[in-house]
N, C-alpha and C positions, 0 to 999 in steps of 0.2 A: 561320222552317224554315231548316234546316240544306243546305245545299247537298252533293249528293255526295262532291264531291274535301273538303269539313271531313270527312263523315263515315269516306272512307277513311283520310284523317290521325289522327283520333282511335283508329280499329282498330288501324290499324301504331303507334301509341305507347303502345297498349293492350298491346298484343301484346308488344312491344319493353321495357315495364318491367316486364311481369310475368315473363319470360322472364330476366331480367338475374339477373346467377349470384349467390348469397350468399354470403358470407364466412364460415367460420369462425374464431372466436376461444377461444386457449387458457383455460382453466381458472385462476383465480388458484392453486390448487396447482403447478401445470405451467408456465407461463408462465415463469417464471423458465429453466428446463432450456431453452429458444431463445432467451434473451437473445444477445446478442455478447459475447463476450472482455472489448471495449474500456469494456462498463459499467464496470466495476473500480474504471475511472478519477473515476469519480464517487463514492467514498469516501474520504473527505478520507486525509492519510499514513499516518497510524499504521494507520486500519482497512484489511483488503483486504474481496472483495465475495467471499461462498460462499454460493449457494444462497439467493440472494435478499436475501440481507443482508450489512449492513454490522458485521465483526469482528474483534477483536485480534487470535482466533489463529484458525487454519485447523482444523475440527472435524475427527473423526476418521474416515478414511476419505479425504480431502482429502490434497492434494500442494500445498505454497506456491510459485506463482507470481510473487513480487511483488506486484504489487496486488490478486492476485483467485486464489481456492481453485480447484484443478482437482478434479474427483471422482475418484480411481483407479479403472481396471482392475483387473477380477477376472481378465483375460485372463492367458496366460501369454508 
């Protein structure tokens, strides 16, 4: 037989695990938007980090910032 304190412990454990927050992960299509700018240092020297990939030149709509390309803003 299970003692009263063991039942209480199991009930508390079940409630604690059941109420634990579930973290949301960004999808692969948008995860690059939230990466740090320091990830540009992962590309080897002639390459730059832009939109989740290592590229030779910054694509249209991106500004060259050395090791990474930053997306241009349309604001004035």
